[in-house]
C-alpha positions in Angstrom: 83.3 50.4 116.0 82.5 53.9 116.4 85.5 56.1 116.4 84.4 58.0 119.5 84.8 54.8 121.5 88.3 54.2 120.7 90.8 54.7 123.6 92.7 57.6 123.9 96.0 55.8 123.7 94.9 53.5 120.6 93.6 56.4 118.5 96.9 58.4 119.4 99.3 55.2 118.4 97.5 54.8 115.0 97.4 58.5 114.3 100.9 59.3 115.3 102.2 56.4 113.1 100.3 57.6 110.0 101.7 60.9 110.5 105.2 59.5 110.3 104.4 57.7 107.2 104.6 54.2 108.8 101.9 51.1 109.2 100.9 51.3 113.3 101.9 48.3 115.2 98.2 47.9 116.2 94.9 49.5 115.8 94.7 48.5 112.2 90.8 47.1 112.6 90.4 51.0 112.8 91.6 51.2 109.1 90.7 48.1 107.3 89.2 49.1 104.2 88.5 46.3 101.5 89.9 43.0 103.3 87.1 42.0 105.1 86.2 39.5 102.5 89.6 37.7 104.2 88.2 37.8 107.6 86.1 34.7 107.8 88.9 32.6 106.1 91.5 34.2 108.4 89.6 33.0 111.6 89.0 29.8 110.4 92.7 29.3 109.6 93.4 30.7 113.0 91.1 28.0 114.7 93.1 25.3 112.7 96.4 26.4 113.7 95.0 26.9 117.7 94.0 23.4 117.4 97.4 22.1 116.6 97.5 22.4 112.6 99.8 24.6 110.8 99.1 27.1 107.8 101.2 28.7 104.9 99.8 31.5 103.2 101.2 33.6 100.3 100.1 37.6 100.0 100.4 39.3 96.9 100.5 42.7 95.6 101.8 45.5 93.7 103.9 48.3 95.8 101.2 50.1 98.0 98.8 47.4 97.8 98.9 46.9 101.4 101.0 43.8 102.2 102.7 44.9 105.4 99.1 46.2 106.8 97.2 43.3 105.7 99.9 41.1 107.6 99.8 43.2 110.8 95.8 43.1 110.8 96.2 39.6 110.6 98.9 39.7 113.4 97.0 41.6 115.5 93.6 39.4 115.2 95.5 36.4 116.4 97.2 38.1 119.2 93.7 39.2 120.1 93.3 35.3 120.2 96.2 34.6 122.5 98.8 34.1 119.8 102.3 35.4 119.7 103.5 37.1 116.5 106.7 37.9 114.7 107.5 39.9 111.4 110.9 39.3 109.7 112.0 41.4 106.9 113.8 39.6 104.2 117.0 41.0 103.3 120.2 39.5 101.7 122.7 41.6 104.1 120.6 41.1 107.0 118.1 38.3 107.0 119.1 36.1 104.2 116.4 33.7 103.6 118.8 30.6 102.9 120.3 31.2 106.3 117.7 29.8 108.6 119.6 30.1 111.7 119.4 34.1 111.1 115.9 33.9 110.3 115.3 32.0 113.3 117.0 34.7 115.1 115.0 37.4 113.8 112.0 35.3 114.7 113.0 35.5 118.2 114.2 39.1 118.5 110.7 40.2 117.0 108.3 37.5 118.7 105.4 39.9 120.6 102.2 39.3 122.3 99.6 41.7 123.2 101.0 42.3 126.9 104.9 42.0 125.9 106.6 43.5 123.3 109.5 42.3 121.4 111.6 40.3 122.2 109.2 38.1 124.3 111.3 34.8 124.5 112.4 35.3 128.1 108.9 36.2 129.3 107.2 33.3 127.5 109.7 31.1 129.0 109.3 32.4 132.5 105.6 32.2 131.8 106.2 28.8 130.6 108.0 27.7 133.8 105.3 29.3 136.2 102.5 27.3 134.4 104.5 24.1 135.1 104.8 24.7 138.7 101.1 25.9 139.2 100.4 22.4 137.2 102.5 20.6 139.5 100.5 22.0 142.7 97.3 21.6 141.1 98.0 17.9 140.2 99.1 17.1 143.7 97.0 19.1 146.6 99.7 17.4 149.0 102.4 19.8 147.7 101.2 22.5 149.4 102.5 21.3 152.7 105.4 19.6 151.0 109.1 20.4 151.6 111.2 22.8 149.0 112.9 19.3 147.8 109.6 17.5 147.4 108.2 20.5 145.5 111.2 20.7 143.1 111.4 17.0 142.3 107.6 17.1 141.5 108.1 20.0 139.2 111.4 18.4 137.7 109.0 15.7 136.9 106.4 17.5 135.3 109.1 19.5 133.4 110.5 16.2 131.8 106.8 15.4 130.9 106.6 18.8 129.1 110.0 18.6 127.6 109.7 14.8 125.9 107.9 16.1 122.9 110.8 18.9 122.4 113.6 16.0 123.5 112.5 13.8 120.7 112.7 16.4 118.0 115.1 18.9 119.5 117.2 17.5 122.7 119.6 20.4 122.7 117.0 22.7 122.9 115.2 20.7 125.6 119.0 20.7 127.4 118.9 24.3 127.4 115.6 24.5 128.8 116.9 22.6 131.6 119.7 24.3 132.2 117.6 28.1 132.1 115.6 26.5 135.0 118.3 25.6 137.4 120.0 28.9 136.6 116.7 30.8 137.5 115.9 28.4 140.4 119.9 29.2 141.9 119.2 32.9 141.3 121.9 32.9 138.5 120.8 35.6 136.4 124.0 36.1 134.2 123.7 32.2 133.0 119.8 32.3 132.7 120.3 35.4 130.4 122.9 33.9 128.3 120.8 30.7 128.1 117.8 32.7 126.6 120.3 34.6 124.3 121.6 31.1 122.9 117.9 29.7 122.9 117.2 32.8 120.8 119.8 31.8 118.1 122.5 34.9 119.4 126.1 34.0 118.6 129.0 34.8 120.9 126.9 33.2 124.1 129.7 32.7 126.8 131.2 29.1 127.1 130.9 28.6 130.6 126.8 29.5 130.3 126.8 26.8 127.4 128.8 24.2 130.1 126.7 24.6 132.8 123.4 23.3 130.8 125.7 20.9 129.1 125.4 22.2 125.8 128.0 23.6 123.3 128.3 25.3 119.9 126.3 27.7 118.2 123.0 27.3 116.6 123.5 26.5 112.8 121.5 26.1 109.6 120.0 22.7 110.4 119.0 23.3 113.7 117.5 26.1 113.6 114.1 25.1 112.5 114.3 22.5 115.1 114.6 25.1 117.7 111.5 26.6 116.2 109.7 23.5 117.1 111.0 24.0 120.8 109.4 27.8 120.9 106.1 26.6 119.6 106.2 24.0 122.2 106.7 26.0 125.0 104.3 29.0 123.6 101.5 26.5 123.7 102.2 25.2 127.3 102.6 28.8 128.4 98.8 29.3 127.2 99.9 30.7 123.8 97.9 28.8 121.0 100.5 29.5 118.1 102.9 31.7 116.6 102.1 34.0 113.6 105.1 34.2 111.4 105.5 36.9 108.6 108.5 36.7 106.0 107.9 39.9 104.5 109.3 41.7 101.3 110.5 38.5 99.7 110.4 39.7 96.6 114.0 41.2 97.4 115.7 37.8 96.5 114.8 38.8 92.9 118.1 41.0 93.4 120.5 38.6 94.8 123.2 36.6 93.0 121.4 33.6 90.9 123.2 31.1 93.1 121.8 33.1 96.4 118.7 33.1 95.0 118.2 29.6 94.1 119.4 28.6 97.9 116.4 31.0 99.3 113.7 29.3 97.0 114.8 26.0 98.1 114.7 26.9 101.9 111.1 28.7 101.2 110.0 25.2 99.5 111.4 23.2 102.1 109.5 25.7 104.8 106.2 24.8 102.9 106.7 21.3 102.7 107.6 20.9 106.7 104.6 23.4 107.7 102.4 20.8 105.3 103.8 17.9 106.8 103.0 18.7 110.4 106.1 19.6 111.9 105.3 22.7 113.1 102.0 22.3 115.0 100.9 25.8 116.2 102.7 28.0 113.1 100.7 30.2 110.6 103.4 30.9 108.2 103.1 34.1 105.7 105.1 35.6 103.0 104.9 38.7 100.8 105.7 39.3 97.6 104.7 41.2 94.4 103.5 39.3 91.4 106.6 39.7 89.7 108.2 37.7 92.4 105.4 34.8 92.1 105.2 35.1 88.4 108.5 36.6 86.8 111.5 34.6 85.5 113.5 35.9 88.5 111.5 34.4 91.0 109.2 31.8 92.4 109.2 30.1 88.6 112.9 29.7 88.8 112.3 26.3 91.1 109.4 24.4 89.7 108.4 22.4 92.6 107.8 25.8 94.5 106.0 27.0 91.5 103.8 24.2 91.8 103.3 24.4 95.4 102.2 28.1 95.1 100.3 28.1 91.6 97.0 29.6 92.0 94.3 30.8 89.3 93.7 34.5 89.4 92.4 34.4 85.7 89.1 34.9 86.8 87.7 38.5 88.0 89.2 39.3 91.2 86.0 39.4 93.0 86.2 35.7 92.7 89.2 35.2 94.4 89.4 32.2 96.6 90.5 33.6 100.2 91.3 30.1 101.3 93.6 29.4 98.4 97.7 28.9 99.3 98.1 32.5 97.4 95.9 35.5 97.9 96.1 38.8 96.1 95.5 42.2 97.4 93.5 44.4 94.9 95.1 47.7 96.2 93.2 51.0 96.3 91.3 52.7 93.9 89.7 56.1 94.3 86.9 54.9 96.1 88.9 52.7 98.6 91.3 55.8 99.1 88.3 57.9 99.7 87.1 55.5 102.2 90.3 55.2 104.2 90.6 58.9 104.5 87.2 59.3 105.8 87.9 56.6 108.6 91.2 58.5 109.6 89.5 61.9 109.9 86.7 60.4 111.8 89.3 58.7 114.1 91.0 61.8 114.4 88.2 64.0 115.2 87.2 61.5 118.0 89.7 62.6 119.9 89.7 66.3 119.0 88.5 69.1 121.5 86.5 70.1 118.2 85.0 67.4 116.4 82.6 69.7 114.6 84.9 71.6 113.2 87.0 68.8 112.0 84.4 67.0 110.1 83.0 70.4 108.8 86.2 71.6 107.4 88.1 68.2 106.5 84.5 67.0 104.7 84.1 64.2 102.5 84.4 66.3 99.4 88.0 67.8 100.6 89.0 64.5 101.4 88.3 63.0 97.4 90.2 66.1 96.2 93.2 65.7 98.5 93.4 62.2 97.5 93.3 62.9 93.6 95.5 65.6 94.3 98.3 63.2 95.8 97.5 60.4 93.4 98.0 63.1 90.6 101.7 63.9 92.0 102.5 60.0 91.9 101.7 59.5 88.2 98.2 58.9 88.8 99.0 55.6 90.3 96.2 55.1 92.9 97.8 52.0 94.9 100.9 53.6 95.4 99.2 56.8 97.1 98.1 55.6 100.6 100.9 56.3 102.6 101.9 59.6 101.4 98.0 60.7 101.3 97.5 59.7 104.9 100.6 61.5 106.3 99.4 64.7 104.3 96.0 64.0 105.4 97.1 64.3 109.2 100.4 66.5 109.3 99.5 69.1 106.8 95.6 69.2 107.2 94.0 67.6 110.2 96.7 68.8 112.7 96.4 72.4 111.3 92.5 72.5 111.5 92.9 71.2 114.9 95.2 73.7 116.4 94.4 76.7 114.3 90.9 77.8 114.5 91.3 80.3 111.4 92.6 77.6 109.3 91.0 76.6 106.1 92.8 73.8 103.9 90.7 75.0 100.9 92.2 78.7 101.3 95.7 78.1 103.3 96.9 74.9 102.0 98.5 74.0 98.8 99.5 70.3 98.4 103.2 70.1 97.9 105.2 66.2 97.4 108.8 66.9 97.7 111.2 63.9 96.5 112.9 63.6 99.7 109.9 62.3 101.2 109.1 59.8 98.9 110.1 56.1 98.8 111.9 54.6 95.9 108.7 53.0 94.7 106.9 56.4 95.4 109.6 58.4 93.3 109.3 55.9 90.5 105.7 56.4 90.2 106.1 60.0 90.5 108.5 60.0 87.5 105.9 57.8 85.4 108.4 54.8 85.5 106.8 51.2 86.1 107.6 50.3 89.8 109.8 47.2 90.0 111.9 45.6 92.3 114.8 47.5 91.0 113.5 50.3 92.9 114.2 48.7 96.2 117.7 50.2 97.7 119.5 47.2 98.8 122.9 47.5 100.1 124.7 44.2 98.9 128.4 45.4 99.3 128.8 43.2 102.3 127.3 39.8 100.3 128.9 36.9 101.2 130.1 34.4 98.7 128.4 31.1 98.3 
């Protein structure tokens, strides 16, 4: 796409995120460099999921290789097809992988679509009910002139038909859906809100709301994934062919206590097996991690069945990696691809500037290459670590100034500075000449629960 064809809002959202040093939530196709080789496979896998299948994918890459970018690019690609998407950051204190009820709650909290921001659960449920009512009228034109009671009975019959699949797998979720519809129909917003919260895995929902739906208790580890089945069914009936679920930064498991780590690895193995068994039609599950997690003694190899499921040959030249494999690797950035990314961002910025010729002429390709080299030098020569801080400097320190000050020339008036406070732990390790490892991730483990 030509940079000048991008909408002002889309351009602004991308540029603003990069200026802050974060990965944009959308518009990632404008920045995609070096990952187009995966696109055909991703599209084929999304087609399979939309057809009622399920896919599991593991994405490996060093720090800075673009794992978050890759997964958000996939999610954005899927949402353009009507999918919902959710991204969960694995964390021992906030989202421990072995506590699936917490993982499920984070899924519902982060779930979004192209038109609905997180949390999209309530909107999806309302869309589902609306679809059922429309389908009831579509299947019986006589309902147009029927009484309210007759319409209600027809909708209830169709609702029970649609809930049959959910009831057989997760009867309590189906019961909550019935209660939710009854509360909505009765105009009882407080009860409806409480039941949505309960179906989303939220604890401490009012007992009175649960009693109204004939349910009790809170969601536990064993019921969580059954609820995910229910959500997938509702999504499909509401017009969304599936859900892309990303479990990000699973390498943080290497830092937790051994018994907790083993529980988490076993939970991951169970998830993979259940995806393969067809339990979650409409689910595209992605995990991300570093090579140390997939290959090292504190990661996947600790659980042989999991290692067997994720085994992938990376002994050949990366050019011949199989994008269809269960595990794919991101090669990360080199000097050439980092420069290409900088040029894309420069062109995108110029497309929204009142003086695009000045932007393109002052911040030319040679300057972008020299800035990329300078940033990389500040980070110990680690090109793979450089993209975030490089783009932040390019926009905030160079492009913004060229755009605002007619006499600003970055070659004359700007000298690159990189302070330690603006770097992540991984970037600081690279700047200090230390290898980047999981130990550079700052985790708060003080509140770790025993057992």
